[in-house]
N, C-alpha and C positions, 0 to 999 in steps of 0.2 A: 494879883497878876497871873501870867499867861506863859502859853508853855507853845512856843511855834516851832513845828519839822515841817522842816523842807527838802523835798527829795529831789536831787537836782543832777546833772552832769557833773564829773570831775573838773573836767577844760576850764568850768564856770565857777570854782566853790573861792578860788582868789580872790576873784573880781567881786563876789556876794560877802567873801569878810572884810577887805578891803575898803567896801561900799559902806556895810553895814556900822563900821568901826568910825568911819567919818562920819555919820549919820550920829555918833555918842551913844552906840550901843555897846557895852564889853561882856555880858553874859553869854558868849558864843560858843559851841563847839562843835566838831563835825568827826564822824565817821566816817571812813571806808566801809562802804553795802556791798553787794549782787543785791542787781536790779532786774527789772524788767522794762526798764524805759525804751523807750523806740531809738538804736543805736543811731549815731553821727554815720556811721563807716561800717565796713563790716570788719574792720582793724578794733574796733572798740568791742564786739560781741566773742565772745568766751561759750563754749558749751559744760553747762555746769551738774556731772555723775551726780551730786547729791540732792538737785532738782529735778533734774532730766531735762533742762531746757535749754534754750541760749540764753545768757544773761549779760549784760555789761556792769563796769564798776561804775558805780553810781558815791553822791558822797550826800549823807544823808548831816544838815543842819541845826542844829538843835541851839535855841536861844531863848530864854527866860527874859520878858520887861513887863512892863507896867498897861493894865489892861490900855490905858490912852494913848499909851505909844504902839497898837498891833499895825494899826492901819498904816502909819510910817514905814514899822517893818516889813509887812508884806508889801507893799509899794519898792522898795528899796529892794529885798530879794526878786521881785517879778521883773524889774527892771534890767539888774545887772546878771541874771541865770538862762536869760532867753539866747536860744540856740539860733533863732531862723525857722526854726520845724516850728510845726505847728504843737503837739506836747514834749516841753522840754522838763517836765518835771510837776511836783506835787507842792503844795505848800498845807499845813494843819494847822490847827491852833485851838489848843485847849488849857482849859482852865487848872489853876495850882490854888487849891486848897489850904498850902499852909507851905511855909519855907522855914528851913533854922540853919545858922552856922554851925558850921564845925569846929571847936576851938580847941588848940594845940596845944 
């Protein structure tokens, strides 16, 4: 199994999630984070006192899938996360050594 993490602009996250679901992916989480992607415009930027830099509100999308589904998932994320700018985010893929259900 693999875990895919994508850091994308918040205004693209709904399209990415809907496209992933349409492609059959279900194990998706989305977390709001502060990051340093290039802002699409000045309204997107805010100054972080904790970091001491300008940041934007980004989304971190996390997806768990089978290893043979990684290429499809990355393709769907890249296609739907585009903003028209050169650097619209990043995608990382890591391995999962084990997964266990939580029984209720």
